[in-house]
N, C-alpha and C positions, 0 to 999 in steps of 0.2 A: 170875469175878466182877470181878476187877481189870481185865481186858481190856474188859468191858462198860462199866465206869465210865470208862475212858480214851476209848472211842469216843463215849460220851455227852458227855464234856468237849469233844472235838474238834468234835462237831456243834454244841455250844453256842458255841464260839469262832467257827466259820464263820458261824453265824446272826447272832452279834452284829456281826461285821464287815460282813456284807451288809446289815444294818439291818432284818431282818424277823424277829428272834428273838422278838419279842413278839406276832406274829400268832397269834390263836387262844388266847392266854393272858391272864391277868389283868394289869393295869397294874403296871409295875415301880415300885419306890420307890428313890430315889437318896439317898445320904448326901453331900450337897454339901460338908460340912465336911471329910470324909475326902479327897474329891477335891481340894479346894483345898490341903489340907495336903500331899498327895503332890506336887502341882504346885510348891508352894513349896520342898520339899526338893530336888526335881530342879533347880530354878533355882539354888539355893544351890550345889549341887555343880558345876553347869556354870560358875558364876562363879568358884568356887575353882580349877577346872582352868584356866580362861582366865587367871587371875591368875598361876598358877604358870608357865604357858607363857610369858607375857610376861616374867616375871622371868628365866626361863631364856634367853630370846632376848637380853635385855639383857646378861646375864653372858657369853654367847658372843660377842657383838659386842665387848665390851671386851677379851676375850682374843684373839680372832682378828684378823688383819690386814685391811687394806682389800680385798685380793684375794679373801679367803674370805668376805666379808660377804654377797654375794648368794647364794652356795651355802647358807650356814647359814640365811639367812632363808627360802629356798625349802624347805629340808628341814623347818624348824620349822613352816612353813605347812602342808606336807603332813602332818606328824604331828598338827598341830592339827586339820586337817580330818578326818583319820581318827579322832581321839579324839572329835571332835564327832559323827561318824556313829555311833561306838560308844555315846556317851552318849545320842544320840537313840534308838538301838535299844533300849538298856537302859531308858530312860524309857518307851518304847513297851511293852516287856515288863512293866514294873512297872504301867503303867496297865492293861494287859490283865489282869494278875493281880488287880488291885484290882477291875476291873470284873467279873471272874469271881466274886470273893468277894462282891461286892454283888449278884450275881444277873443281870448283864448290862451291856454297854457303854453309854456315853452316846449313841452313834450311829455312823454310818459315818465312816471317815476322810475328810479333805479330798481333793478330786480333785487330780491333778497340775497344777501351774502356778497353784494358787489362792493368793493372797496374803491372809492374814487381816487383819482390821481391828485395828489395834494400839491405837487410841485408846480402846477400850472397857474394856481391862484397866487396872488400877491398878498403879503402880510399887511395887516392894518397897523395903526399906531399903537394898539394894545398888544401886538404880537400875535394876532389870530390869523388863521389861514383859511380864507374863503368862507363859503356858506356852510351852515351845519349839515351834517349827514343824518339820515334817518337812524332810529335806534337799531343797534346790532351791526352797523356797517363800519367796522374798523375802529369802533370806540369814539368817545366824544373828544374833540380837539379843543382843550382848554389851554390857557396860557401856562399854568403850572405843570400840566401833564401828569397828574396823579391818578388817572383812571386805571382800573385793573384790566380793562379790555385790551389796552396796549401791551401789557405783560403777556396776556393770553395769546395775542397775535404773534408776539415775538417767539413764545415757546412753540407755537405751531410751525412757525417758519424754521426754527432750529431743527425740529423733528423732520420737516420736509427736506431740508438740506442734508440731514444725516442719511435719510433714506435714499436721496439722489446719490450721495457718495457711495453707499452700499451697491446701488445699481450700477454705477460706473465702474466699480471695482469687481472684476470677474472672479477674483480669488475668494470673495465672501460667499460665492454661490457654489463652491466645491463641497459636496456633501461627504465629508471624510471623518466626522467626529465619532461615529460608531461603525461597527462592522460585524458581520456574521460569517461563518465558514461552513460551507457545504462540502462534505466528503464524497466526491464522485468516485474515486477509485485510487489505485496506486500509480497509474501511468498519466501521461500528459493529457490535460483537458484541451483538446484541439478545436472545439466548436461550441458556441453558445448562441442561444436564441431566446428572445422575449416576445410574447405576443403583444399587439398594439395596446391592449388595456393594461399590461403589466401584471396580470394575475398569475401567469404561469411562465416558469423558466425551464428551459431544456438544455442539457449539457451532453456532449459527446466527446469521446477520447480515443486514445490509441489502444485501449482495451476492448474496442469494438462495441461498447455499451452506449446506449442512449438512455438518459435518466430524466424523468419528468419531476419537477418540483412545483408544488402548488402553495403559494404564500398563504392563501386564506385557509388552507386545510392543514398546514404543518403546525406542529407545536415546537417547544424549545428543543426538542430532540433533533430537529432539522433532518428528517429522513425523507428520501424520495418515495413517492407513492407508486411509481412504476419504473421498471428497468427492463430493457429489451435489447436484442441484437438485430436490427432490421436488415443488415447487409452481411450477416454471418461473420466471416473472418476477414473483414476489411475495415481499415482505420476510417474513422469518421473525419471528413474534411470540413464540412460546412452544414450548419442548421439554421433555418430561418423560417419564421411564420409569415403567412400571407398578410395582406393589408387588412383582411377581415378577421384573421386569427383562427379560422376554422380548420385550416390544413397546415402541414409542416413539410418543408422541403428538406430531404436528407441526401447529401452528397458524400459519398464514401470513395474508397480506393478502387472500386470496380468501375465498369463502363456504363452502368445503368443507374440513373438517379431515381429516387422513390419519393412519393408523396404520401404522407400519413395523416390521419385525422388527429383530433385532440387527444384521443385515448390510445393512439399508437397503432391502430389498425390500418392496413395498407389500402390506399385509395387508387393509386396509379403507379405503374413502373414503366420507365422509358424503355423503348425497344433498343436492342443491340444491333449495330450495323454490320455489314459484311466486311470483314477485314482484308479480303483479297481484292477489293476494288480500289484502284489507284486514286481516282478522283473522290475525295470525301464528300463532295456535294451530291453525289449519286447514291449514297447510302442513306438509310432511313434513320440512323442513330450513330452514337459514338462507338468507336471500335477500340479505344484504349482508356486508360485510367483517367478518371475525372479529377479536376483540381479545385474547382469552386463553382458556386451557383448562387442565384438570388432571384427574388420575386420582382415582378413589375410593380412600380409604385402606384399605378393607377388602375391597371387591369388585373383583377383578382385571379383570372385563370391562366395567366402567362407567366412563365419563369424562364431563366437563362442559365446555361451551363457551359463550361469550357473544359477541354480535355487534352491529353497528350497526343491525340491524333491530329492536332493542328487546327481545330475548328472551334468556333463559338456558335452555339445553337440555341434558338428559342423554341419553347414547347408550349403546348396547350394541354391543360389537364383533361379536357374532354376528348382529346385525340391522342392516344398513347401509341398508335401504330407508326407514326412518323412525326418528325420535327416540323416546325413552321418555317424557319428561315435558317440559313447557314452563312456565317461570316468566317472568312479565311484570312487570318493575318499573314502578311508576307514580309520578308526581309527586303533590304535595299536591292538585292539582286533578283528578287522575285521568288525566292525559295520559301518553303514552308517553315514557320517558326511555331513554337509551342506556347500557348497562352497559359499563364499561371494564375491569373485572377481576372474577374470580370465584374461589372456592375452596371446598373442603369443610372441615368441622371435623375434628378428629383422630379422632373416633369415626365420622365419616361420616353423622351424623344431621342435620346442619344444612348449608345452602348459603348462602353470603354472596356479595354482589355490591356493588361500588362503582360509582356512576353519575355521569354528567356533571353532574347538578344538585347535586352535593356530598353526596348521601345515601348511607347504607350500609343495605342491606336484607338481612334474613336470613330464610330460609324453612325450615320443617320439610321434609325431603326427601320425605316421603310426602304433604304437603299443599301443593299448588302454587298455590292461589288467593290466600290472604291471608298476609302476612308474620307471622313470629313475633316478630321484633325489628325495630325501625325507628328510625333516627336521621336526622332531616330536615336538620340543619345540621352534619353531621360535618366537611365541608370546605367551602371557598369555592365558591359557585355558579359553574358554568361551568369549573371546574378538573377535569382528568382524574385521578381516583384511580388510581394506577399499580399498587398492590399491596395485597392483604389476606392476612394469614397468622395462623394460630392458634398459640398457645404449646403446648408438649408436654403440659402439664397440662390443656389444653383449656378454661381459664377466661378467658384473656386473648386479645383480638384486637388485632393491630397493623395500622395503616393508613398507607400512604405516599401523601400527597396531591400533587397537582400544584400546590398553593399553598405549596410549599417547607416542609411540615410533616411531622412524624412523631408519630402519636398511638397510645396504647394504650387499650383499652376493656375493661371488665368486662361480659360478655354478660348477667350477672345484674342489672346496673344500667346499661342502655344509653343513658341519656339524656344523660350528659355523660362526657367522657373522663377516664381516670385520670391521665394525664400527657401533656404536649404539649412537643414540641421544635420550635423554629422556626429559620429561617435556613439550611435545608438545600436548596440550589438543585437543581432538577430540570428538565431540558429534554427528557426522553424519556418517552413514555407507558408505558414498561415498567420504569422504575426501581423496584427491589424492595427488600424488607427481610426479615430472617430472624432467628430466635432461635438462641442458642448451644445446644449439646447439653445443657448443664446447666440451661437455662432462666433463667439469671441475667443474660444480656446480650442486647441487641438491636442488630443491625447494619444499616446502610444506607450507600448511596453518595451522593456529591454530584457535581454537574455544574459544568463551567466552560466559558467561552468560550475560543476559540483564542487563546493567548498571555496569558491572565489568571491563570495559576497552575496548580496541580496538582489533579486530582481526588482525593478522599480517601475512605477507608473509615472510617466513624465508628462507635464502640462506645458504647452507652448502658447504664447500670445499670438493670435492669428495675424495681427497687424505687424508687430515688431519681430515676431518669431524669437523672442527671448524666452528662455526657460524660467518660468515664473513659480513653479511648484513641482514637487515630486513626492511620491508615497513609497516607502519601503514595504513591499507586499509580503515577500517570503524569501527564504534562502534558495529559491529556484527561479527559473525563467518565468517571465510574464508573457503569456502567448496571446490571449484573447482579452479584449476590453470592449465594454458596451456601456454607453451612457444613455439611459432611457429618458426621453423628454418629459413624459407624463409623471413618472415616479420621481424624477430627479435623483436617481440612484445609480451607482457605477458597479457593474459586474465585471469581475476579473477572473480569467482562467489561467492556471499556473502549470508548470511542468511537473509538479509533484502530485497531481491528481486532485487539487483543491479548487473550488470555486468560491471566491470571496465577494461579498456584497457590502459596499460602502454606502452609508446613508447618514442623514442628519435628522433628528426627531422634529426639528422645526421646519427645515426647508424641504424635506422629502415628504412624499405622499404614499400611503399604503405600502405595498411590497413587503420588505423585510420588517416594517413596523408592526405588521399584523401577527407575525409568528413569534417574535421575541417576547411578547407579553403573555403568551399562553404557557401554562405549566405543562411539564411532561406528563403524558398519560401513564397511569399505572399499568404494569403488565397484568394481563388477565390470567389468573391461575385456574387450572382445570379443577372443576368442582366434582369430586367423586364421592359416592356414598360407600363407605366400608363398614363392615360389621365388626364391632369390637368384641373380642372374646374376654370375658371376665373370669379369671381363674382364682378360685378360693381353695387352696390345697387342703385345708383342714376342716372344710365345711362338713364332709361326710366321711365315714370310715372307709368306704370303698375307694376314695381318691387319696387316702392318707398313706404316705410311704414311710416305711420304717427307716430310722436313721442307721446308716451303716456303722457297725462297731469294729469290724475287722475284715480283712480281705479274704480270709479262709472261707467264711460262709458265702461270700460272693462267688468264689471259685467253685464251691460245691453247687450253687445254684446254676452257674454257667454250665457245669458238667451235666446237669439234668436237662438243660435246654438242647433239643436236637440240632438247632441251627448253629449255635455257638460251639457245640461239641462235635460237629461234623468233621470226619476225617477227610483230609484233602485227597483227591483222586491221584493215584500213581500215574506216571507217564505211560502212554499208549505203546504197547509192544505188538508187533504184527501188523496186519493191514489196517487196523483201526476199527473202532466201533462207536456206536452212539453218536455219529456225526463228527467224532474227533479224528483228526488226521494224525497218523503216527509219525515217527521221526523220518529222516531222509532215507528213502528207499522202501518205505512201508507200503506205498500204493503202487499201482501198475505204472502210472505215468512217471512217478519218480524213479521206479526201477528201470524203466526204458531209458530215461535220461541218464541215469547213472551208468548203466552197463553197455548201452548201445550207442546212444547219441554222443556220449562223451568218450567213446572208445578211440584211442589214439592209433590203433593198428592201421597199417596201410593195406587197403583193399583194391589197390589199382590192378593187381593180377588176380582174377577170380579163381583160376585153377589152383594157384598156390594157397589161396584162402580156404579152399575146400579140402585140399590134401593135408592141410595143417591139422585136421581132425581125423585123418585116416587111421593112424595108429590107435587112437583112443576108440574109434569105432569098431576096429577089428578085435581089439581086446575085450572091450565091454559093449557088445551090441545091445541095443535097447529098442530101437524103432523098427528097422526094416529087416535085419538079418534073422532074428528069431522067428519071424513069420514064414520064411522060405527055407529054413534049414532042412525040412523033411521032404520037400517037393522039388527043389531046384538042384541041378547038378553042380558039380564043383566048377567054379569059373576058371577058365584057362586064358591067360593073358599073353600077349606076344612078348617074347623076350627082347631085350635091348641088345643090339649088335654094336660092335666097335666101328670106328670110321674106316679102318682098312678093309674090313669085310664088306662094308657097304660099297666101297670103291671097286672091289673085285667083282661084285654082282652086277655092276652097271652094264648095260648092253654095249655091244661093240660100236654101234653108231654114235653113242654118247661119249665114248672114250676119246681123248684128245690125241690127235696124231702128232708124232714127234718127227 
């Protein structure tokens, strides 16, 4: 019977500790007066022990010397802590006994690390606050308050408050303590893209080049591992990796966007539309220069482009023969306007485009006819809106205008901007802006003319839109800026062909930190095996040369040498011989040129040209006359008559009648 009673008591203790002892039973009744009395007795005992310990410590300090003070205090603290633990355990056992006697505990014990609220209990006559806490829960609460646990808690609280202050201050998160410079070329860096993992950076510029930079593979020399011209002689407008990072969208100054893989090989090229069709919705692709493009944030095969033909088109990587959908922005009078930039919302349900007439038009992705949101006077008429970007929470749209402004919009109330910043000079049609990873800052770049100062990277607070920070980048314009959320690094493209990467060794991850720690690779020298000739001039008599004592003997030796004493050949006379050509007129061709082709005599009258040689032929016959002198008779020629005689011999019918 006694063993059964002990087992039942143990089960009751376990059930009271676990907090489910009352399940399936009637409600318990608690004697709160007895509980409070027990707590009061325990507190008085603890205070008495603490007072005795403190008096004992003071007495030991007075007796012991200065060398033994620290040891005695440590020992007393250890004993005090052990006694405190014993007292807490004894009080816990007393409480458990009382709870058993009352029919059940008050509830389950406090979890480890829980600090109870001290202000709810009332102080006793000795200045104590409520019942004791278990060991490790906020320290022991004694009247003198000399416990070290309170100091530890205060230090932890100070660190927590300091971390909270750093979290609240967005300026502390800007990674600009260190930077590296990537030399893209000599012309403007007009496009930048980072893959989602942050391992590979791609830059494009006005020099038609697209360069790939691998942070993990680069060393301190910071050289690109691949450079190509995907669109021949067209400036690069936009570069962006897909959400999976396996393909890259290239938008250049031509009418056909391209999709490349991670190594730069072409995957797909958009088809070009028929430029003689009036309705652009009936063509299969763009017919004019592209302005911008981006990938869908959720669908990895879909991307978006806008062009000077007045359309915004969506494409599928697997179907390059025709676009998926066409969006045609219109002015207030219904005329065609040119979109200069385009983007998706964060959820991919909306498509936004900024146009040359200063409007911002937003469509539902599935409804391409009418706009869902429309702002007619977002920016100045005729200015190119260079960038549109949505915040990470998807409620705010930021627009960078060609009218030197930066504006934020609430798409739920799209008639007027939330905030406006002016005086931000922009000379490039692709100057962009971006949100910080925590969505508290908005970043954009400024442009400068040559020799008028430095281009800056300006940071604005999203809520108040006050300029909170700026970075002097270089003495040229800042065109592109990109703040990667995973790396926590800022990439900047400038007008002088540089790509700068700003990072913080503590706050940033990977990226530029991987390549700056690597030393430059030594250049590999070509290893060639050459046979060295060892010359020992006095080793053998046959190689020994006599020292020259006078020039006379040398001249005599040269005279005996047939090569050195060879007489130069005289100039060629006559037609030439031995393959050598004589002077002018020595060959047949030169003779013909000299005597016939260059003859300046007038041969317009052939009879006179022949009779010119008649006297010489009659006096000195050489060809024809000597052969016929013996056989031919004397030639008889008609004598010339005067004009009067010719007139008399005319027939009567030819004579003129007078």
